[in-house]
DSSP file (Angstrom, degrees, kcal/mol; ACC not computed):
  #  RESIDUE AA STRUCTURE BP1 BP2  ACC     N-H-->O    O-->H-N    N-H-->O    O-->H-N    TCO  KAPPA ALPHA  PHI   PSI    X-CA   Y-CA   Z-CA
    1    1 A M     >        0   0    0      0, 0.0     4,-1.9     0, 0.0     5,-0.1   0.000 360.0 360.0 360.0 -47.6    2.7 -100.6   50.9
    2    2 A I  H  >  +     0   0    0      1,-0.2     4,-2.5     2,-0.2     5,-0.2   0.936 360.0  52.7 -68.1 -44.4   -0.3 -101.1   53.0
    3    3 A F  H  > S+     0   0    0      1,-0.2     4,-1.6     2,-0.2    -1,-0.2   0.938 110.2  50.0 -46.0 -49.3    1.9 -102.0   56.1
    4    4 A G  H  4 S+     0   0    0      1,-0.2     4,-0.5     2,-0.2    -1,-0.2   0.890 107.8  51.2 -63.1 -44.6    3.7  -98.8   55.6
    5    5 A S  H >< S+     0   0    0     -4,-1.9     3,-0.8     1,-0.2    -1,-0.2   0.893 109.8  51.6 -65.9 -39.7    0.6  -96.7   55.4
    6    6 A L  H 3< S+     0   0    0     -4,-2.5    -1,-0.2     1,-0.2    -2,-0.2   0.800 116.1  37.4 -70.4 -27.8   -0.7  -98.2   58.6
    7    7 A V  T 3< S+     0   0    0     -4,-1.6    -1,-0.2    -5,-0.2    -2,-0.2   0.270  85.4 129.9-105.5  16.1    2.4  -97.6   60.8
    8    8 A A    <   -     0   0    0     -3,-0.8     2,-0.1    -4,-0.5    -3,-0.0  -0.466  62.4-113.1 -66.8 140.9    3.3  -94.2   59.2
    9    9 A T        -     0   0    0     -2,-0.1     2,-0.3     1,-0.1    -1,-0.1  -0.388  24.0-144.9 -75.5 152.0    3.9  -91.6   61.8
   10   10 A Q        -     0   0    0     -2,-0.1     2,-0.4     0, 0.0    -1,-0.1  -0.825  18.9-116.8-113.1 149.6    1.6  -88.6   62.2
   11   11 A Y        -     0   0    0     -2,-0.3     2,-0.5     2,-0.0     0, 0.0  -0.731  25.4-149.7 -90.6 145.6    2.7  -85.1   63.2
   12   12 A A        -     0   0    0     -2,-0.4     2,-1.0     2,-0.0    -1,-0.0  -0.977   5.4-153.1-119.8 119.0    1.3  -84.0   66.5
   13   13 A F        +     0   0    0     -2,-0.5     2,-0.3    19,-0.0    -2,-0.0  -0.820  35.9 163.1 -86.7  88.9    0.7  -80.2   67.0
   14   14 A A        -     0   0    0     -2,-1.0     2,-0.4    17,-0.0    -2,-0.0  -0.781  22.6-161.7-122.7 157.3    1.1  -80.1   70.8
   15   15 A Q        -     0   0    0     -2,-0.3    10,-0.0    10,-0.0    15,-0.0  -0.998  27.5-106.8-143.1 137.6    1.7  -77.0   73.1
   16   16 A A        -     0   0    0     -2,-0.4     2,-0.1     1,-0.1     0, 0.0  -0.295  38.5-113.7 -56.7 140.5    3.0  -76.9   76.6
   17   17 A S        -     0   0    0      1,-0.1     2,-0.8     2,-0.0    -1,-0.1  -0.418  29.2-108.9 -76.3 156.7    0.4  -76.1   79.3
   18   18 A D    >   -     0   0    0      5,-0.2     3,-0.8     1,-0.1    -1,-0.1  -0.810  31.3-173.1 -84.8 108.6    0.8  -73.0   81.1
   19   19 A S  T 3  S+     0   0    0     -2,-0.8    -1,-0.1     1,-0.2    -2,-0.0   0.522  71.3  78.6 -86.2  -4.5    1.8  -73.9   84.6
   20   20 A T  T 3  S-     0   0    0      1,-0.1    -1,-0.2    -3,-0.0    -2,-0.0   0.576 109.9-107.9 -85.4  -7.0    1.6  -70.3   86.0
   21   21 A G  S <  S+     0   0    0     -3,-0.8    -2,-0.1     2,-0.1    -1,-0.1   0.597  72.3 143.1  99.0  12.1   -2.3  -70.5   86.3
   22   22 A G        -     0   0    0      1,-0.2     3,-0.1    -4,-0.0    -4,-0.0   0.417  58.2 -36.6 -65.1-155.9   -2.9  -68.1   83.3
   23   23 A D  S    S-     0   0    0      1,-0.1    -1,-0.2     3,-0.0    -5,-0.2  -0.447  70.4-101.6 -66.7 143.1   -5.7  -68.4   80.7
   24   24 A P        -     0   0    0      0, 0.0     2,-0.5     0, 0.0    -1,-0.1  -0.282  39.8-103.1 -57.7 147.9   -6.8  -71.8   79.6
   25   25 A I        -     0   0    0     -3,-0.1     2,-0.2    -7,-0.1    -8,-0.0  -0.632  38.7-148.8 -78.1 124.3   -5.5  -73.0   76.3
   26   26 A T    >>  -     0   0    0     -2,-0.5     4,-1.3     1,-0.1     3,-1.0  -0.511  25.5-109.9 -92.2 164.0   -8.4  -72.7   73.7
   27   27 A S  H 3> S+     0   0    0      1,-0.3     4,-1.4     2,-0.2    -1,-0.1   0.731 117.4  63.1 -66.3 -23.2   -8.7  -75.0   70.7
   28   28 A S  H 34 S+     0   0    0      1,-0.2    -1,-0.3     2,-0.2    -3,-0.0   0.770 104.7  47.8 -73.2 -22.3   -7.7  -72.2   68.4
   29   29 A E  H <4 S+     0   0    0     -3,-1.0    -2,-0.2     1,-0.1    -1,-0.2   0.825 109.5  52.9 -85.7 -27.7   -4.3  -72.0   70.1
   30   30 A L  H  < S+     0   0    0     -4,-1.3    -2,-0.2     1,-0.1    -1,-0.1   0.888 112.7  38.2 -74.1 -36.7   -3.7  -75.8   70.0
   31   31 A L  S  < S-     0   0    0     -4,-1.4    -1,-0.1     2,-0.0   -17,-0.0  -0.877  83.8-119.8-116.0 142.8   -4.2  -76.3   66.3
   32   32 A P    >   -     0   0    0      0, 0.0     3,-1.9     0, 0.0     4,-0.4  -0.451  35.5-108.6 -68.9 155.5   -3.2  -74.1   63.5
   33   33 A P  T 3  S+     0   0    0      0, 0.0     3,-0.4     0, 0.0     4,-0.2   0.869 119.8  49.0 -51.3 -39.7   -6.2  -72.8   61.3
   34   34 A A  T 3> S+     0   0    0      1,-0.2     4,-1.6     2,-0.1     3,-0.2   0.262  81.5  99.6 -92.4  14.3   -5.2  -75.0   58.4
   35   35 A F  H X> S+     0   0    0     -3,-1.9     4,-2.0     1,-0.2     3,-0.6   0.975  81.6  53.9 -69.2 -52.6   -4.8  -78.4   60.6
   36   36 A G  H 34>S+     0   0    0     -4,-0.4     6,-2.9    -3,-0.4     5,-1.6   0.811 107.2  49.5 -49.8 -33.9   -8.2  -79.6   59.5
   37   37 A D  H >45S+     0   0    0      4,-0.2     3,-1.0    -4,-0.2    -1,-0.3   0.889 108.9  54.6 -72.5 -38.2   -7.3  -79.2   55.9
   38   38 A E  H <<5S+     0   0    0     -4,-1.6    -2,-0.2    -3,-0.6    -1,-0.2   0.886 113.0  41.3 -66.8 -36.2   -3.9  -81.2   56.4
   39   39 A V  T 3<5S-     0   0    0     -4,-2.0    -1,-0.3     3,-0.1    -2,-0.2   0.516 118.8-107.1 -84.0  -2.2   -5.6  -84.1   57.9
   40   40 A G  T < 5S+     0   0    0     -3,-1.0    -3,-0.2    -4,-0.4    -4,-0.1   0.470  90.6 107.6  93.4  -4.5   -8.5  -84.2   55.6
   41   41 A L    > < -     0   0    0     -5,-1.6     3,-0.5    -6,-0.2    -4,-0.2   0.841  55.7-172.0 -82.0 -35.2  -11.2  -83.0   57.7
   42   42 A G  T 3   -     0   0    0     -6,-2.9    -1,-0.1     1,-0.2    -5,-0.1  -0.206  42.5 -75.9  72.6-169.0  -11.6  -79.5   56.2
   43   43 A Q  T 3  S+     0   0    0     -6,-0.1    -1,-0.2    -7,-0.1    -6,-0.0  -0.036  79.3 144.4-122.6  26.9  -13.8  -76.6   57.5
   44   44 A G    <   -     0   0    0     -3,-0.5     2,-0.1     1,-0.1    -3,-0.0  -0.260  54.2-101.0 -74.1 163.1  -17.1  -78.1   56.3
   45   45 A D     >  -     0   0    0      1,-0.1     4,-2.0     4,-0.0     3,-0.5  -0.443  26.3-121.6 -80.3 147.0  -20.4  -78.0   57.9
   46   46 A L  H  > S+     0   0    0      1,-0.3     4,-2.8     2,-0.2     5,-0.3   0.869 113.6  58.3 -65.2 -29.9  -21.7  -81.1   59.9
   47   47 A N  H  > S+     0   0    0      1,-0.2     4,-2.2     2,-0.2    -1,-0.3   0.928 109.9  45.3 -61.7 -41.3  -24.8  -81.3   57.5
   48   48 A T  H  > S+     0   0    0     -3,-0.5     4,-2.0     2,-0.2    -1,-0.2   0.872 111.6  48.6 -64.4 -41.3  -22.4  -81.7   54.6
   49   49 A T  H  X S+     0   0    0     -4,-2.0     4,-2.2     2,-0.2    -2,-0.2   0.909 112.7  49.9 -69.4 -44.5  -20.2  -84.2   56.2
   50   50 A V  H  X S+     0   0    0     -4,-2.8     4,-2.1    -5,-0.2    -2,-0.2   0.924 111.6  48.5 -53.9 -48.5  -23.4  -86.3   57.2
   51   51 A A  H  X S+     0   0    0     -4,-2.2     4,-2.2    -5,-0.3     5,-0.2   0.890 109.6  51.2 -67.8 -38.6  -24.7  -86.2   53.7
   52   52 A R  H  X S+     0   0    0     -4,-2.0     4,-1.5     1,-0.2    -1,-0.2   0.871 111.3  48.5 -66.7 -37.1  -21.4  -87.2   52.2
   53   53 A V  H  X S+     0   0    0     -4,-2.2     4,-2.2     2,-0.2    -2,-0.2   0.841 111.6  50.0 -66.5 -37.5  -21.1  -90.2   54.7
   54   54 A I  H  X S+     0   0    0     -4,-2.1     4,-2.4     2,-0.2     5,-0.2   0.873 112.2  46.4 -72.6 -37.4  -24.7  -91.2   53.8
   55   55 A R  H  X S+     0   0    0     -4,-2.2     4,-1.6     2,-0.2    -2,-0.2   0.836 112.5  51.0 -80.0 -31.1  -24.0  -91.1   50.0
   56   56 A I  H  X S+     0   0    0     -4,-1.5     4,-2.3    -5,-0.2    -2,-0.2   0.956 112.1  46.4 -71.4 -47.9  -20.7  -93.0   50.4
   57   57 A V  H  X S+     0   0    0     -4,-2.2     4,-2.6     2,-0.2     5,-0.3   0.923 115.2  46.0 -63.4 -44.1  -22.5  -95.8   52.4
   58   58 A L  H  X S+     0   0    0     -4,-2.4     4,-3.2     1,-0.2    -1,-0.2   0.920 110.9  53.1 -62.2 -38.0  -25.3  -96.0   49.9
   59   59 A G  H  X S+     0   0    0     -4,-1.6     4,-1.7    -5,-0.2    -1,-0.2   0.915 109.4  48.4 -60.5 -43.7  -22.9  -96.0   47.0
   60   60 A F  H  X S+     0   0    0     -4,-2.3     4,-2.2     2,-0.2    -1,-0.2   0.923 110.5  51.9 -62.5 -42.0  -21.0  -99.0   48.7
   61   61 A L  H  X S+     0   0    0     -4,-2.6     4,-3.3     1,-0.2     5,-0.2   0.923 106.8  53.8 -68.8 -34.2  -24.3 -100.8   49.2
   62   62 A G  H  X S+     0   0    0     -4,-3.2     4,-2.2    -5,-0.3    -1,-0.2   0.909 107.8  49.4 -61.2 -35.7  -25.1 -100.3   45.5
   63   63 A V  H  X S+     0   0    0     -4,-1.7     4,-1.6     2,-0.2    -1,-0.2   0.841 110.6  50.1 -67.8 -34.8  -21.8 -101.8   44.6
   64   64 A V  H  X S+     0   0    0     -4,-2.2     4,-1.7     2,-0.2    -2,-0.2   0.924 109.8  51.6 -69.6 -43.7  -22.6 -104.8   46.9
   65   65 A A  H  X S+     0   0    0     -4,-3.3     4,-2.4     1,-0.2     3,-0.2   0.922 110.4  49.1 -66.2 -37.0  -26.1 -105.2   45.2
   66   66 A L  H  X S+     0   0    0     -4,-2.2     4,-1.6     1,-0.2    -1,-0.2   0.801 108.6  52.2 -68.8 -25.4  -24.5 -105.2   41.8
   67   67 A G  H  X S+     0   0    0     -4,-1.6     4,-2.2     2,-0.2    -1,-0.2   0.756 107.7  52.0 -67.5 -27.6  -22.1 -107.8   42.9
   68   68 A I  H  X S+     0   0    0     -4,-1.7     4,-2.3    -3,-0.2    -2,-0.2   0.958 111.4  47.4 -67.8 -53.0  -24.9 -109.9   44.2
   69   69 A M  H  X S+     0   0    0     -4,-2.4     4,-2.0     1,-0.2    -2,-0.2   0.894 112.5  49.6 -49.6 -43.4  -26.6 -109.6   40.7
   70   70 A L  H  X S+     0   0    0     -4,-1.6     4,-2.9     2,-0.2    -1,-0.2   0.903 108.5  52.5 -68.9 -44.2  -23.2 -110.4   39.1
   71   71 A W  H  X S+     0   0    0     -4,-2.2     4,-2.4     1,-0.2    -1,-0.2   0.846 108.2  50.8 -59.9 -34.7  -22.8 -113.5   41.3
   72   72 A G  H  X S+     0   0    0     -4,-2.3     4,-1.6     2,-0.2    -2,-0.2   0.877 108.7  52.8 -72.9 -31.8  -26.4 -114.7   40.3
   73   73 A G  H  X S+     0   0    0     -4,-2.0     4,-2.9     2,-0.2    -2,-0.2   0.918 108.9  48.9 -64.1 -47.0  -25.4 -114.2   36.7
   74   74 A V  H  X S+     0   0    0     -4,-2.9     4,-1.8     1,-0.2    -2,-0.2   0.921 110.8  51.9 -60.3 -40.7  -22.2 -116.4   37.2
   75   75 A R  H  < S+     0   0    0     -4,-2.4    -1,-0.2     1,-0.2    -2,-0.2   0.829 110.4  47.8 -73.2 -27.4  -24.3 -119.0   38.9
   76   76 A W  H >< S+     0   0    0     -4,-1.6     3,-1.7     2,-0.2     4,-0.3   0.943 110.4  50.5 -66.5 -49.9  -26.8 -119.1   35.9
   77   77 A M  H 3< S+     0   0    0     -4,-2.9     3,-0.4     1,-0.3    -2,-0.2   0.831 114.9  43.7 -67.9 -26.3  -24.1 -119.4   33.4
   78   78 A T  T 3< S+     0   0    0     -4,-1.8    -1,-0.3     1,-0.2    -2,-0.2   0.319  84.1 100.1 -92.3  11.8  -22.4 -122.4   35.3
   79   79 A A  S X  S-     0   0    0     -3,-1.7     3,-1.9    -5,-0.1    -1,-0.2   0.744  74.9-148.2 -73.7 -19.6  -25.7 -124.1   36.0
   80   80 A G  T 3   -     0   0    0     -3,-0.4     3,-0.1    -4,-0.3    -1,-0.1   0.799  65.2 -55.9  66.7  29.3  -25.1 -126.4   33.2
   81   81 A G  T 3  S+     0   0    0     -5,-0.3     2,-0.4     1,-0.3    -1,-0.3   0.411  95.4 142.3  74.6   0.0  -28.7 -126.7   32.3
   82   82 A N    <>  -     0   0    0     -3,-1.9     4,-1.7     1,-0.2    -1,-0.3  -0.607  41.6-154.1 -65.7 123.2  -29.7 -127.9   35.9
   83   83 A M  H  > S+     0   0    0     -2,-0.4     4,-2.7     2,-0.2     5,-0.3   0.868  90.0  59.1 -69.2 -36.9  -33.0 -126.2   36.4
   84   84 A D  H  > S+     0   0    0      1,-0.2     4,-2.0     2,-0.2    -1,-0.2   0.918 108.8  44.9 -64.0 -38.5  -32.7 -126.1   40.1
   85   85 A N  H  > S+     0   0    0      2,-0.2     4,-2.7     1,-0.2    -1,-0.2   0.889 110.5  54.3 -71.0 -35.3  -29.5 -124.1   39.9
   86   86 A V  H  X S+     0   0    0     -4,-1.7     4,-2.7     2,-0.2    -2,-0.2   0.913 109.2  48.3 -65.3 -38.0  -31.0 -121.8   37.3
   87   87 A K  H  X S+     0   0    0     -4,-2.7     4,-2.5     2,-0.2    -1,-0.2   0.933 111.1  49.4 -66.2 -41.5  -33.9 -121.0   39.6
   88   88 A D  H  X S+     0   0    0     -4,-2.0     4,-2.4    -5,-0.3    -1,-0.2   0.936 112.3  49.0 -63.3 -42.4  -31.6 -120.4   42.5
   89   89 A A  H  X S+     0   0    0     -4,-2.7     4,-2.8     1,-0.2    -2,-0.2   0.912 111.1  49.7 -69.3 -35.5  -29.6 -118.0   40.2
   90   90 A Q  H  X S+     0   0    0     -4,-2.7     4,-2.7     2,-0.2    -1,-0.2   0.929 110.6  49.9 -63.5 -41.8  -32.8 -116.2   39.1
   91   91 A K  H  X S+     0   0    0     -4,-2.5     4,-2.5     2,-0.2    -2,-0.2   0.927 111.6  49.1 -69.9 -37.4  -33.9 -115.8   42.7
   92   92 A I  H  X S+     0   0    0     -4,-2.4     4,-2.4     2,-0.2    -1,-0.2   0.954 112.4  48.0 -57.0 -53.6  -30.3 -114.3   43.5
   93   93 A I  H  X S+     0   0    0     -4,-2.8     4,-1.9     1,-0.2    -2,-0.2   0.872 113.4  48.3 -53.0 -41.7  -30.6 -112.0   40.5
   94   94 A A  H  X S+     0   0    0     -4,-2.7     4,-2.7     2,-0.2    -1,-0.2   0.907 109.8  50.6 -71.3 -40.7  -34.0 -110.9   41.6
   95   95 A A  H  X S+     0   0    0     -4,-2.5     4,-2.9     1,-0.2     5,-0.2   0.910 110.7  49.0 -61.0 -43.3  -33.0 -110.3   45.1
   96   96 A G  H  X S+     0   0    0     -4,-2.4     4,-2.3     2,-0.2    -1,-0.2   0.857 111.0  50.9 -70.9 -32.3  -30.1 -108.2   44.0
   97   97 A A  H  X S+     0   0    0     -4,-1.9     4,-2.4     2,-0.2    -2,-0.2   0.912 113.0  46.0 -72.2 -41.1  -32.4 -106.1   41.6
   98   98 A V  H  X S+     0   0    0     -4,-2.7     4,-2.8     2,-0.2    -2,-0.2   0.936 113.0  49.3 -60.6 -45.3  -34.8 -105.5   44.4
   99   99 A G  H  X S+     0   0    0     -4,-2.9     4,-2.6     1,-0.2     5,-0.2   0.915 111.9  47.9 -60.8 -42.6  -32.0 -104.6   46.8
  100  100 A L  H  X S+     0   0    0     -4,-2.3     4,-3.1     2,-0.2     5,-0.3   0.909 109.2  53.8 -66.4 -38.2  -30.6 -102.2   44.2
  101  101 A A  H  X S+     0   0    0     -4,-2.4     4,-2.6     2,-0.2     5,-0.2   0.974 112.8  47.2 -61.2 -46.6  -34.2 -100.6   43.6
  102  102 A I  H  X S+     0   0    0     -4,-2.8     4,-2.8     1,-0.2    -2,-0.2   0.899 112.0  46.7 -61.0 -39.9  -34.3 -100.0   47.4
  103  103 A I  H  X S+     0   0    0     -4,-2.6     4,-2.0     2,-0.2    -1,-0.2   0.914 113.5  47.5 -68.8 -45.3  -30.9  -98.6   47.6
  104  104 A L  H  X S+     0   0    0     -4,-3.1     4,-2.6    -5,-0.2    -2,-0.2   0.893 113.6  51.5 -64.5 -34.9  -31.5  -96.2   44.5
  105  105 A S  H  X S+     0   0    0     -4,-2.6     4,-2.9    -5,-0.3    -2,-0.2   0.967 110.0  46.8 -63.5 -51.3  -34.8  -95.2   46.2
  106  106 A A  H  X S+     0   0    0     -4,-2.8     4,-3.1    -5,-0.2    -1,-0.2   0.841 111.5  52.3 -52.3 -38.7  -33.1  -94.5   49.5
  107  107 A F  H  X S+     0   0    0     -4,-2.0     4,-2.9     2,-0.2    -1,-0.2   0.931 110.9  47.1 -66.3 -46.2  -30.4  -92.5   47.7
  108  108 A A  H  X S+     0   0    0     -4,-2.6     4,-2.7     2,-0.2     5,-0.2   0.963 114.9  46.4 -58.4 -52.7  -33.1  -90.4   45.9
  109  109 A I  H  X S+     0   0    0     -4,-2.9     4,-3.1     1,-0.2     5,-0.2   0.931 115.0  46.5 -50.6 -53.6  -35.0  -89.8   49.2
  110  110 A T  H  X S+     0   0    0     -4,-3.1     4,-2.8     1,-0.2     5,-0.2   0.893 110.8  50.8 -63.7 -38.5  -31.9  -89.0   51.1
  111  111 A S  H  X S+     0   0    0     -4,-2.9     4,-2.2     2,-0.2    -2,-0.2   0.884 112.9  48.5 -64.0 -37.8  -30.6  -86.6   48.4
  112  112 A F  H  X S+     0   0    0     -4,-2.7     4,-2.3    -5,-0.2    -2,-0.2   0.953 114.0  45.5 -67.1 -46.0  -34.0  -84.8   48.4
  113  113 A V  H  X S+     0   0    0     -4,-3.1     4,-2.6    -5,-0.2    -2,-0.2   0.927 115.2  45.5 -63.7 -43.3  -34.2  -84.5   52.1
  114  114 A I  H  X S+     0   0    0     -4,-2.8     4,-2.4     1,-0.2    -1,-0.2   0.887 113.8  47.2 -72.4 -34.2  -30.6  -83.3   52.6
  115  115 A N  H  X S+     0   0    0     -4,-2.2     4,-2.2    -5,-0.2    -1,-0.2   0.861 113.9  49.7 -75.1 -24.0  -30.8  -80.8   49.8
  116  116 A S  H  X S+     0   0    0     -4,-2.3     4,-2.2    -5,-0.2    -2,-0.2   0.904 113.1  47.1 -72.3 -37.4  -34.2  -79.5   51.2
  117  117 A L  H  X S+     0   0    0     -4,-2.6     4,-2.2     2,-0.2    -2,-0.2   0.931 113.0  47.9 -62.6 -45.4  -32.7  -79.2   54.7
  118  118 A V  H  X S+     0   0    0     -4,-2.4     4,-1.3     1,-0.2     5,-0.2   0.937 114.9  45.0 -65.2 -46.9  -29.6  -77.4   53.4
  119  119 A T  H  X S+     0   0    0     -4,-2.2     4,-1.6     1,-0.2    -1,-0.2   0.890 113.4  51.2 -55.1 -40.6  -31.6  -75.0   51.3
  120  120 A A  H  < S+     0   0    0     -4,-2.2    -2,-0.2     1,-0.2    -1,-0.2   0.812 116.8  39.2 -71.0 -30.0  -34.0  -74.4   54.2
  121  121 A T  H  < S+     0   0    0     -4,-2.2    -1,-0.2    -5,-0.1    -2,-0.2   0.645 116.1  48.3 -93.1 -12.7  -31.2  -73.7   56.8
  122  122 A T  H  <        0   0    0     -4,-1.3    -2,-0.2    -3,-0.2    -3,-0.1   0.691 360.0 360.0-104.9 -23.5  -28.9  -71.7   54.6
  123  123 A T     <        0   0    0     -4,-1.6    -2,-0.1    -5,-0.2    -3,-0.1   0.437 360.0 360.0-105.7 360.0  -31.5  -69.2   53.1
C-alpha cells in the first residue's frame, strides 16, 4: 500500500504554449482555480500555513519528548533493583520532562505571537 502511494501517478494540468508570440501565459490560465484545493494546498494565507507547520513540528517534538519519558520509565521498570540503572532512568525521565516543558513553552509563545500577528495584520 505504501509503495502504491509512492508511485501513484498525478494529474498534470498543462497547456500548450502560444507559438504565435501572443500574450504570455499567466498562472491563472495554467491552473484551474480549484487546483490548489485538489492537491491539498488550499487558498490559505502564508501566515496560516507557517503557523500550521510550526504547530505540527512542535506537536511532533512533544510526542518525541513523551516517548523519551516513556523510555525512561521502561528503563526504570526493568532496572531490577540496580541503583545505577534506576539513576540513569531517572535522568532520562527528568530530561524528557524538561524537554516537554520547553516544547510546551515554545508552543504557548508561538501561539501567542502568531495570534497577535494575525489579529494585528487583519484588523
